[in-house]
C-alpha positions as CSV (number, residue, x, y, z in Angstrom):
1,M,11.8,6.6,1.0
2,K,13.0,3.8,-1.3
3,F,11.8,3.5,-4.9
4,G,12.3,0.5,-7.2
5,Y,13.5,-2.9,-6.2
6,R,14.2,-4.0,-2.6
7,K,17.4,-5.9,-1.7
8,P,16.5,-9.5,-0.8
9,S,17.1,-10.6,2.7
10,F,17.0,-14.4,3.0
11,K,17.3,-14.3,6.8
12,K,14.2,-12.2,7.1
13,S,12.3,-14.2,4.5
14,F,13.1,-17.5,6.4
15,K,12.0,-15.9,9.7
16,A,8.7,-14.8,8.2
17,R,8.0,-18.2,6.7
18,T,8.8,-20.1,9.9
19,T,6.8,-18.0,12.4
20,G,4.7,-20.7,14.0
21,K,0.9,-21.1,14.2
22,W,1.0,-21.3,18.0
23,K,2.9,-18.0,18.2
24,R,0.2,-16.3,16.1
25,Q,-2.6,-17.9,18.2
26,M,-0.9,-16.6,21.4
27,K,-0.7,-13.1,20.1
28,K,-4.3,-13.2,18.9
29,S,-5.4,-14.3,22.4
30,I,-3.7,-11.3,24.0
31,N,-4.6,-8.7,21.3
32,P,-8.0,-9.3,19.6
33,Y,-7.0,-7.0,16.7
34,Y,-3.9,-9.0,15.9
35,G,-3.9,-10.1,12.3
36,K,-7.1,-8.1,11.4
37,K,-7.2,-5.9,8.4
38,G,-6.7,-2.3,9.3
39,A,-5.3,-3.0,12.8
40,G,-2.0,-1.3,11.9
41,W,-3.8,2.0,11.5
42,A,-5.1,1.7,15.1
43,N,-1.9,0.5,16.7
44,N,0.7,2.8,14.9
45,P,-0.7,5.1,12.3
46,R,2.7,6.6,11.4
47,K,4.2,3.2,10.7
48,A,1.0,2.2,8.7
49,I,1.3,5.2,6.5
50,Y,5.0,4.5,5.9
51,N,4.4,0.8,5.0
52,K,1.5,1.7,2.7
53,A,3.8,4.1,0.7
54,Y,6.8,1.7,0.9
55,N,4.8,-1.2,-0.5
56,K,3.4,0.9,-3.3
57,T,6.8,2.3,-4.4
58,T,9.0,-0.8,-4.1
59,R,9.0,-4.4,-5.5
60,S,10.7,-7.6,-4.7
61,V,13.3,-8.9,-7.1
62,F,11.3,-12.2,-7.1
63,D,8.0,-10.6,-8.2
64,K,6.9,-10.8,-11.8
65,P,7.8,-7.8,-13.9
66,R,5.0,-5.3,-14.4
67,K,3.4,-5.0,-17.8
68,R,3.9,-1.7,-19.5
69,T,0.2,-1.3,-20.6
70,R,-2.2,1.4,-19.6
71,K,-5.0,0.5,-17.2
72,Q,-8.3,-0.3,-18.8
73,N,-11.2,1.9,-17.8
74,I,-13.6,-0.3,-15.7
75,Y,-16.6,1.6,-16.8
76,K,-15.7,1.6,-20.5
77,N,-19.0,-0.1,-21.6
78,E,-21.2,1.6,-19.0
79,F,-20.4,5.3,-19.5
80,P,-19.7,6.7,-23.0
81,K,-17.1,9.4,-23.2
82,G,-19.6,12.2,-23.9
83,S,-21.9,11.4,-21.0
84,V,-22.2,13.3,-17.7
85,L,-21.5,10.2,-15.7
86,Y,-18.2,9.7,-17.5
87,G,-17.2,13.2,-16.4
88,I,-18.2,12.6,-12.8
89,D,-16.3,9.3,-12.7
90,S,-13.2,11.0,-14.2
91,L,-13.5,13.7,-11.5
92,F,-13.5,11.1,-8.7
93,I,-10.5,9.4,-10.2
94,L,-8.7,12.7,-10.4
95,I,-9.6,13.5,-6.7
96,K,-8.3,10.0,-5.7
97,N,-5.0,10.6,-7.4
98,I,-4.6,14.0,-5.8
99,L,-5.3,12.5,-2.4
100,Y,-2.6,9.8,-3.1
101,I,-0.1,12.6,-4.0
102,I,-0.9,14.5,-0.8
103,M,-0.5,11.3,1.2
104,Y,2.9,10.7,-0.3
105,L,4.0,14.3,0.4
106,I,2.9,13.9,4.0
107,V,4.8,10.6,4.4
108,G,7.9,12.3,2.9
109,Y,7.6,15.2,5.2
110,L,7.2,12.9,8.2
111,L,10.3,10.9,7.2
112,I,12.4,14.0,6.6
113,S,11.3,15.6,9.8
114,S,12.2,12.4,11.7
115,I,15.7,12.3,10.2
116,I,16.5,15.9,11.0
């Protein structure tokens, strides 16, 4: 799995930008799920998992640099720090982060097992 910046490929970038409208319409007429959100999970789950992890861990050299600030708590004004709801919300965030780590470990295992 790659981390950091991707090497730019102008050939692939040009090909992606010039794929025609008619070609997409033809594919959509054959496959009703073509271009729909979540269709990758139905067609090829292994590739979808890899792409999800790859897109989260890499960036293009043409993207804007990320800011080095901490994420603001969405519920900052709704739940004070001492309340029960703040604790429940923090628990759900912790569970979500643990699930992301498990997903990345599974993807790494699948990639290593496919190489060996």
